[in-house]
KEPA-549300 format. One record per residue (C-alpha): residue number from 1; x, y, z; residue in three letters. Coordinates in nm, 3 decimals, m for minus. Layout:
BEGIN
ATOM  zalo       c1       c2       c3  lonu
ATOM   NUM        X        Y        Z   ALA
...
***
This chain:
BEGIN
ATOM  zalo       c1       c2       c3  lonu
ATOM     1    0.365    4.683    0.306   MET
ATOM     2    0.055    4.741    0.097   SER
ATOM     3    0.237    4.603   m0.207   GLN
ATOM     4    0.339    4.295   m0.010   GLU
ATOM     5   m0.023    4.250    0.110   SER
ATOM     6   m0.153    4.271   m0.245   ARG
ATOM     7    0.106    4.018   m0.353   THR
ATOM     8    0.003    3.785   m0.070   LEU
ATOM     9   m0.363    3.824   m0.160   LYS
ATOM    10   m0.307    3.749   m0.527   SER
ATOM    11   m0.088    3.448   m0.449   ALA
ATOM    12   m0.341    3.313   m0.199   PHE
ATOM    13   m0.632    3.360   m0.439   GLU
ATOM    14   m0.442    3.179   m0.715   ALA
ATOM    15   m0.356    2.893   m0.477   ALA
ATOM    16   m0.718    2.865   m0.361   GLU
ATOM    17   m0.841    2.858   m0.720   LYS
ATOM    18   m0.595    2.581   m0.804   GLN
ATOM    19   m0.688    2.379   m0.494   ARG
ATOM    20   m1.062    2.401   m0.560   ILE
ATOM    21   m1.004    2.284   m0.918   ALA
ATOM    22   m0.810    1.983   m0.786   LEU
ATOM    23   m1.096    1.888   m0.553   GLU
ATOM    24   m1.324    1.841   m0.853   GLY
ATOM    25   m1.068    1.650   m1.061   ALA
ATOM    26   m1.154    1.287   m1.139   CYS
ATOM    27   m0.829    1.154   m1.286   GLU
ATOM    28   m0.589    1.169   m0.992   ALA
ATOM    29   m0.321    0.971   m1.179   ASN
ATOM    30   m0.304    1.188   m1.488   SER
ATOM    31    0.007    1.399   m1.558   PRO
ATOM    32   m0.209    1.712   m1.567   THR
ATOM    33   m0.332    1.647   m1.212   PHE
ATOM    34    0.025    1.610   m1.081   HIS
ATOM    35    0.131    1.930   m1.256   GLU
ATOM    36   m0.162    2.124   m1.110   ASP
ATOM    37   m0.092    1.974   m0.766   LEU
ATOM    38    0.271    2.084   m0.781   ALA
ATOM    39    0.164    2.431   m0.895   GLU
ATOM    40   m0.082    2.465   m0.605   ALA
ATOM    41    0.184    2.360   m0.353   LEU
ATOM    42    0.427    2.609   m0.506   LYS
ATOM    43    0.173    2.891   m0.467   LEU
ATOM    44    0.099    2.803   m0.104   TYR
ATOM    45    0.473    2.789   m0.023   HIS
ATOM    46    0.504    3.130   m0.185   GLU
ATOM    47    0.233    3.251    0.053   CYS
ATOM    48    0.433    3.114    0.347   ILE
ATOM    49    0.741    3.303    0.231   GLN
ATOM    50    0.547    3.629    0.201   ILE
ATOM    51    0.384    3.579    0.543   ILE
ATOM    52    0.723    3.522    0.705   ASN
ATOM    53    0.875    3.815    0.518   LYS
ATOM    54    0.616    4.069    0.632   ILE
ATOM    55    0.577    3.906    0.979   SER
ATOM    56    0.201    3.888    0.940   LEU
ATOM    57    0.157    3.670    1.250   PHE
ATOM    58    0.337    3.722    1.580   SER
ATOM    59    0.333    3.514    1.901   PRO
ATOM    60    0.289    3.837    2.097   ASN
ATOM    61   m0.052    3.907    1.940   GLU
ATOM    62   m0.396    3.774    2.020   GLU
ATOM    63   m0.689    3.678    1.799   LEU
ATOM    64   m0.842    4.024    1.828   GLU
ATOM    65   m0.524    4.174    1.681   ASP
ATOM    66   m0.569    3.984    1.353   ILE
ATOM    67   m0.779    4.166    1.099   SER
ATOM    68   m1.072    3.984    0.942   THR
ATOM    69   m0.913    3.986    0.596   SER
ATOM    70   m0.599    3.814    0.732   ASP
ATOM    71   m0.782    3.523    0.902   LEU
ATOM    72   m0.784    3.299    0.589   PRO
ATOM    73   m0.402    3.306    0.583   TYR
ATOM    74   m0.403    3.100    0.904   LEU
ATOM    75   m0.509    2.802    0.688   LEU
ATOM    76   m0.212    2.804    0.450   VAL
ATOM    77   m0.026    2.523    0.629   ASN
ATOM    78   m0.348    2.322    0.656   TYR
ATOM    79   m0.405    2.343    0.280   HIS
ATOM    80   m0.043    2.240    0.220   ILE
ATOM    81   m0.097    1.930    0.436   ALA
ATOM    82   m0.417    1.852    0.245   GLU
ATOM    83   m0.238    1.869   m0.090   LEU
ATOM    84    0.064    1.669    0.030   LEU
ATOM    85   m0.163    1.375    0.110   GLN
ATOM    86   m0.262    1.365   m0.258   LYS
ATOM    87    0.097    1.339   m0.382   VAL
ATOM    88    0.162    1.009   m0.561   SER
ATOM    89    0.469    0.817   m0.439   THR
ATOM    90    0.630    0.514   m0.609   PRO
ATOM    91    0.776    0.340   m0.302   THR
ATOM    92    0.687    0.297    0.068   PRO
ATOM    93    0.993    0.499    0.172   SER
ATOM    94    0.883    0.789   m0.047   ALA
ATOM    95    0.533    0.766    0.101   ARG
ATOM    96    0.681    0.782    0.452   LYS
ATOM    97    0.871    1.098    0.358   ALA
ATOM    98    0.551    1.254    0.217   ALA
ATOM    99    0.357    1.166    0.533   LEU
ATOM   100    0.632    1.314    0.750   LYS
ATOM   101    0.613    1.640    0.555   GLU
ATOM   102    0.233    1.634    0.587   THR
ATOM   103    0.261    1.587    0.964   ARG
ATOM   104    0.495    1.887    0.991   GLU
ATOM   105    0.246    2.105    0.799   ALA
ATOM   106   m0.038    1.999    1.031   TYR
ATOM   107    0.179    2.071    1.335   GLU
ATOM   108    0.267    2.421    1.213   GLN
ATOM   109   m0.102    2.492    1.152   PHE
ATOM   110   m0.204    2.377    1.501   LEU
ATOM   111    0.086    2.554    1.672   HIS
ATOM   112   m0.016    2.879    1.506   LEU
ATOM   113   m0.374    2.840    1.626   LEU
ATOM   114   m0.252    2.750    1.974   ASP
ATOM   115   m0.037    3.067    1.989   ASP
ATOM   116   m0.347    3.278    1.924   TYR
ATOM   117   m0.564    3.067    2.163   SER
ATOM   118   m0.805    2.986    1.878   ILE
ATOM   119   m0.833    2.618    1.972   LEU
ATOM   120   m1.148    2.521    2.158   SER
ATOM   121   m1.106    2.349    2.500   PRO
ATOM   122   m1.163    2.004    2.346   SER
ATOM   123   m0.921    2.075    2.059   ASP
ATOM   124   m0.662    2.213    2.301   ALA
ATOM   125   m0.690    1.891    2.502   LYS
ATOM   126   m0.639    1.685    2.186   LEU
ATOM   127   m0.339    1.896    2.088   PHE
ATOM   128   m0.182    1.844    2.430   ALA
ATOM   129   m0.234    1.469    2.396   ALA
ATOM   130   m0.073    1.482    2.051   TYR
ATOM   131    0.233    1.667    2.179   ASN
ATOM   132    0.286    1.402    2.449   GLU
ATOM   133    0.314    1.114    2.199   ASP
ATOM   134    0.266    1.213    1.833   PRO
ATOM   135    0.325    0.861    1.695   ASP
ATOM   136    0.055    0.703    1.914   ALA
ATOM   137   m0.196    0.986    1.887   PHE
ATOM   138   m0.562    0.898    1.837   SER
ATOM   139   m0.875    1.107    1.863   THR
ATOM   140   m1.038    0.811    2.043   ILE
ATOM   141   m0.847    0.715    2.357   SER
ATOM   142   m1.098    0.462    2.491   ALA
ATOM   143   m1.019    0.092    2.461   ALA
ATOM   144   m1.376   m0.029    2.510   ASP
ATOM   145   m1.536   m0.108    2.170   PRO
ATOM   146   m1.866    0.050    2.272   ALA
ATOM   147   m1.693    0.367    2.390   ALA
ATOM   148   m1.489    0.385    2.071   ARG
ATOM   149   m1.804    0.347    1.866   ARG
ATOM   150   m1.976    0.628    2.056   ASN
ATOM   151   m1.669    0.850    2.013   ALA
ATOM   152   m1.666    0.786    1.638   LYS
ATOM   153   m2.033    0.875    1.617   ILE
ATOM   154   m1.969    1.196    1.813   ALA
ATOM   155   m1.681    1.291    1.579   ASN
ATOM   156   m1.898    1.226    1.276   PHE
ATOM   157   m2.183    1.436    1.416   LYS
ATOM   158   m1.947    1.723    1.502   ALA
ATOM   159   m1.802    1.716    1.150   GLU
ATOM   160   m2.151    1.711    0.996   LYS
ATOM   161   m2.268    2.004    1.210   GLU
ATOM   162   m1.967    2.214    1.108   LEU
ATOM   163   m2.026    2.131    0.741   LYS
ATOM   164   m2.393    2.227    0.763   ASN
ATOM   165   m2.311    2.549    0.946   LYS
ATOM   166   m2.052    2.646    0.684   LEU
ATOM   167   m2.292    2.564    0.400   ALA
ATOM   168   m2.560    2.784    0.559   TYR
ATOM   169   m2.321    3.073    0.615   MET
ATOM   170   m2.183    3.065    0.262   ARG
ATOM   171   m2.534    3.065    0.115   SER
ATOM   172   m2.649    3.361    0.326   SER
ATOM   173   m2.592    3.714    0.186   PRO
ATOM   174   m2.505    3.834    0.536   ARG
ATOM   175   m2.185    3.628    0.535   TYR
ATOM   176   m2.061    3.734    0.192   LEU
ATOM   177   m1.691    3.806    0.195   GLU
ATOM   178   m1.737    4.104   m0.036   ASP
ATOM   179   m1.991    4.352    0.093   GLY
ATOM   180   m2.117    4.148    0.388   GLY
ATOM   181   m2.125    4.230    0.757   ASP
ATOM   182   m1.768    4.227    0.890   GLU
ATOM   183   m1.864    4.051    1.214   ASP
ATOM   184   m2.055    3.788    1.016   ALA
ATOM   185   m1.764    3.738    0.777   VAL
ATOM   186   m1.528    3.703    1.074   ARG
ATOM   187   m1.759    3.441    1.223   GLU
ATOM   188   m1.755    3.256    0.890   LEU
ATOM   189   m1.374    3.252    0.883   TYR
ATOM   190   m1.351    3.130    1.244   LEU
ATOM   191   m1.606    2.854    1.176   THR
ATOM   192   m1.402    2.743    0.877   ASN
ATOM   193   m1.089    2.739    1.093   ILE
ATOM   194   m1.272    2.524    1.351   ALA
ATOM   195   m1.374    2.280    1.079   PHE
ATOM   196   m1.017    2.262    0.944   CYS
ATOM   197   m0.889    2.205    1.299   THR
ATOM   198   m1.125    1.909    1.337   HIS
ATOM   199   m1.008    1.765    1.004   MET
ATOM   200   m0.642    1.824    1.097   ALA
ATOM   201   m0.671    1.598    1.402   PHE
ATOM   202   m0.844    1.337    1.186   GLN
ATOM   203   m0.558    1.367    0.937   GLY
ATOM   204   m0.292    1.321    1.206   LEU
ATOM   205   m0.467    1.005    1.326   GLU
ATOM   206   m0.486    0.876    0.969   GLY
ATOM   207   m0.113    0.940    0.925   ILE
ATOM   208   m0.035    0.726    1.229   ASN
ATOM   209   m0.253    0.442    1.099   ARG
ATOM   210   m0.086    0.457    0.758   GLU
ATOM   211    0.260    0.468    0.917   MET
ATOM   212    0.178    0.144    1.102   GLU
ATOM   213    0.089   m0.024    0.773   ILE
ATOM   214    0.401    0.108    0.596   LEU
ATOM   215    0.618   m0.021    0.882   ALA
ATOM   216    0.502   m0.374    0.795   GLN
ATOM   217    0.574   m0.335    0.422   ALA
ATOM   218    0.849   m0.573    0.300   PRO
ATOM   219    1.181   m0.428    0.196   LEU
ATOM   220    1.261   m0.443   m0.178   PRO
ATOM   221    1.464   m0.748   m0.276   LEU
ATOM   222    1.689   m0.550   m0.509   MET
ATOM   223    1.747   m0.178   m0.573   PRO
ATOM   224    1.502   m0.030   m0.817   THR
ATOM   225    1.781    0.125   m1.024   LEU
ATOM   226    1.945   m0.215   m1.082   SER
ATOM   227    1.826   m0.432   m1.369   THR
ATOM   228    1.882   m0.791   m1.474   VAL
ATOM   229    2.112   m0.673   m1.755   GLU
ATOM   230    2.323   m0.479   m1.504   ASP
ATOM   231    2.357   m0.788   m1.284   ASP
ATOM   232    2.461   m0.999   m1.582   GLU
ATOM   233    2.714   m0.737   m1.687   ARG
ATOM   234    2.867   m0.721   m1.339   ARG
ATOM   235    2.880   m1.100   m1.320   ARG
ATOM   236    3.070   m1.125   m1.649   LYS
ATOM   237    3.306   m0.847   m1.541   ALA
ATOM   238    3.384   m1.032   m1.218   SER
ATOM   239    3.459   m1.352   m1.415   LEU
ATOM   240    3.698   m1.165   m1.644   ASP
ATOM   241    3.887   m1.035   m1.341   LYS
ATOM   242    3.934   m1.376   m1.178   VAL
ATOM   243    4.288   m1.394   m1.037   ALA
ATOM   244    4.476   m1.650   m0.834   TYR
ATOM   245    4.264   m1.855   m0.597   SER
ATOM   246    4.352   m2.126   m0.346   GLU
ATOM   247    4.039   m2.325   m0.433   ARG
ATOM   248    4.115   m2.669   m0.575   LEU
ATOM   249    3.789   m2.690   m0.766   ASP
ATOM   250    3.729   m2.460   m1.056   THR
ATOM   251    3.395   m2.283   m1.070   PRO
ATOM   252    3.146   m2.441   m1.306   LEU
ATOM   253    3.126   m2.121   m1.507   ASN
ATOM   254    3.502   m2.138   m1.562   GLY
ATOM   255    3.484   m2.500   m1.674   LEU
ATOM   256    3.204   m2.429   m1.918   SER
ATOM   257    3.392   m2.135   m2.062   SER
ATOM   258    3.708   m2.344   m2.110   MET
ATOM   259    3.527   m2.641   m2.264   ASN
ATOM   260    3.364   m2.524   m2.582   LYS
ATOM   261    3.287   m2.873   m2.712   GLY
ATOM   262    2.950   m3.047   m2.722   PRO
ATOM   263    2.765   m3.099   m2.395   LEU
ATOM   264    2.650   m3.457   m2.465   LEU
ATOM   265    2.789   m3.739   m2.676   SER
ATOM   266    2.590   m3.924   m2.941   LYS
ATOM   267    2.500   m4.188   m2.683   GLU
ATOM   268    2.370   m3.919   m2.447   GLY
ATOM   269    2.667   m3.927   m2.208   LYS
ATOM   270    2.766   m3.589   m2.055   PRO
ATOM   271    3.105   m3.474   m2.179   LEU
ATOM   272    3.152   m3.178   m1.941   ARG
ATOM   273    2.993   m3.040   m1.624   PRO
ATOM   274    2.678   m2.836   m1.670   PHE
ATOM   275    2.415   m2.668   m1.456   THR
ATOM   276    2.043   m2.667   m1.522   LEU
ATOM   277    1.942   m2.302   m1.516   THR
ATOM   278    1.638   m2.106   m1.619   SER
ATOM   279    1.572   m1.756   m1.734   ASN
ATOM   280    1.606   m1.521   m1.441   ARG
ATOM   281    1.317   m1.313   m1.565   GLN
ATOM   282    1.088   m1.618   m1.556   GLU
ATOM   283    1.196   m1.696   m1.200   LEU
ATOM   284    1.132   m1.337   m1.095   GLN
ATOM   285    0.786   m1.339   m1.249   GLN
ATOM   286    0.699   m1.669   m1.079   GLY
ATOM   287    0.767   m1.544   m0.725   VAL
ATOM   288    0.412   m1.426   m0.659   PHE
ATOM   289    0.232   m1.699   m0.854   ARG
ATOM   290   m0.015   m1.920   m0.665   PRO
ATOM   291    0.097   m2.259   m0.544   GLY
ATOM   292   m0.166   m2.446   m0.748   HIS
ATOM   293   m0.180   m2.483   m1.124   ASN
ATOM   294   m0.401   m2.229   m1.295   LEU
ATOM   295   m0.666   m2.352   m1.545   PRO
ATOM   296   m0.569   m2.357   m1.911   THR
ATOM   297   m0.922   m2.368   m2.053   MET
ATOM   298   m1.275   m2.280   m1.953   SER
ATOM   299   m1.543   m2.534   m1.854   ILE
ATOM   300   m1.719   m2.493   m2.188   ASP
ATOM   301   m1.397   m2.559   m2.377   GLU
ATOM   302   m1.330   m2.869   m2.165   TYR
ATOM   303   m1.679   m3.011   m2.228   LEU
ATOM   304   m1.647   m2.942   m2.599   GLU
ATOM   305   m1.315   m3.128   m2.610   GLU
ATOM   306   m1.461   m3.424   m2.417   GLU
ATOM   307   m1.760   m3.436   m2.653   ARG
ATOM   308   m1.522   m3.437   m2.948   ARG
ATOM   309   m1.335   m3.734   m2.801   ARG
ATOM   310   m1.661   m3.923   m2.744   GLY
ATOM   311   m1.635   m3.932   m2.366   ASN
ATOM   312   m1.981   m3.784   m2.308   ILE
ATOM   313   m2.288   m4.013   m2.336   ILE
ATOM   314   m2.578   m3.815   m2.465   GLU
ATOM   315   m2.943   m3.909   m2.422   GLY
ATOM   316   m3.168   m3.995   m2.129   GLY
ATOM   317   m3.412   m3.764   m1.958   GLY
ATOM   318   m3.674   m3.597   m2.173   GLU
ATOM   319   m3.480   m3.662   m2.490   ALA
ATOM   320   m3.514   m4.042   m2.449   SER
ATOM   321   m3.898   m4.023   m2.449   GLY
ATOM   322   m3.922   m3.832   m2.771   ARG
ATOM   323   m4.009   m4.053   m3.069   GLN
ATOM   324   m3.845   m3.960   m3.395   PRO
ATOM   325   m4.081   m3.849   m3.665   GLU
ATOM   326   m4.133   m4.127   m3.928   PRO
ATOM   327   m3.996   m4.080   m4.271   ASP
ATOM   328   m4.289   m4.125   m4.509   GLU
ATOM   329   m4.062   m4.175   m4.809   ASP
ATOM   330   m3.878   m4.473   m4.652   ASN
ATOM   331   m4.104   m4.762   m4.763   TYR
ATOM   332   m3.873   m5.037   m4.645   GLU
ATOM   333   m3.873   m4.909   m4.291   LYS
ATOM   334   m4.251   m4.861   m4.302   ALA
ATOM   335   m4.301   m5.221   m4.418   ASP
ATOM   336   m4.072   m5.347   m4.144   ALA
ATOM   337   m4.269   m5.158   m3.879   GLU
ATOM   338   m4.595   m5.297   m4.021   THR
ATOM   339   m4.468   m5.656   m4.015   MET
ATOM   340   m4.344   m5.611   m3.660   LYS
ATOM   341   m4.681   m5.483   m3.544   ALA
ATOM   342   m4.862   m5.769   m3.725   ARG
ATOM   343   m4.636   m6.034   m3.564   GLU
ATOM   344   m4.707   m5.880   m3.224   TRP
ATOM   345   m5.081   m5.897   m3.281   ASP
ATOM   346   m5.059   m6.263   m3.385   GLU
ATOM   347   m4.856   m6.343   m3.073   PHE
ATOM   348   m5.116   m6.182   m2.850   LYS
ATOM   349   m5.396   m6.385   m3.017   GLU
ATOM   350   m5.209   m6.713   m2.970   GLU
ATOM   351   m5.117   m6.629   m2.611   ASN
ATOM   352   m5.412   m6.459   m2.442   PRO
ATOM   353   m5.356   m6.275   m2.115   LYS
ATOM   354   m5.334   m6.517   m1.818   GLY
ATOM   355   m5.297   m6.833   m2.027   SER
ATOM   356   m4.954   m6.906   m1.886   GLY
ATOM   357   m5.057   m6.871   m1.521   ASN
ATOM   358   m5.169   m7.227   m1.436   THR
ATOM   359   m5.042   m7.252   m1.078   LEU
ATOM   360   m5.301   m7.028   m0.913   ASN
ATOM   361   m5.610   m7.177   m1.076   ARG
ATOM   362   m5.871   m7.331   m0.844   GLY
***
């Protein structure tokens, strides 16, 4: 039995090391992450096999009968449920299967704690409510929005208190697993179990919410293993196997296959039946396109094209008040400006201001 215990300890330590490494991983979609996740699940399942083989836990025992070093093994099913929620699934049906397996792991974890009467009175009440209707289970039973809000705040505070307590215990030398006080280490393990119990109920509620969303997911239009080429191949095979039929009209595909001549005459008159079709791949890609036409150019490109066509009138504003700088080398233009100014001066001398206003004179 000592050999089996050592084997269980080594397998559990390896699984814990793998799980902690996964918690710090950033790339959850990388192949390495999925390989490490599968390895961690394999190690935890190996722990379950060893626990069942040596009958480490028995429904006839109580919490006091479990040694302090065996308390962490109560969390094996909880860690399996944690890792199963991280498994990537390609389809909604596969996700449902993964969530179902996660739910079973949570249930085994809670049933084991319930057999040893480890659940607190509030957790035991939640577990009883879960057993009555697992699919509709919720940690917040109130329908009043204010009551639900207060219950969420209470759950958050309880989770935060457990986290702070665990952080304090793990930082204190008194609670060290190697060389620490056995009663203190036992208290640390039981506090960790209480925290995992709290998170297990939160996980079961999250599974129910996700199941409701997956139930509304649309069914796939065609099997994922079938391709457009397979459909075309089956269609041609069915045409080759056409036998006697009582239909008076021949299918259009049959007519087009029998008539190999040109489709239209030189005058544009149809010579044989035809059907306007499009590429099936294009139709499939256009299913989820928006109903409106998407823009083909940016605003800057549109304005540049309109300016090139001469549709934009430039000028006005501050630009219209700016006088161009005179060209000193253009003598003809300078002479013209001088003559214009001289003619204006002569006009003002011949027509003084007010000389044309004769109606209002006294």
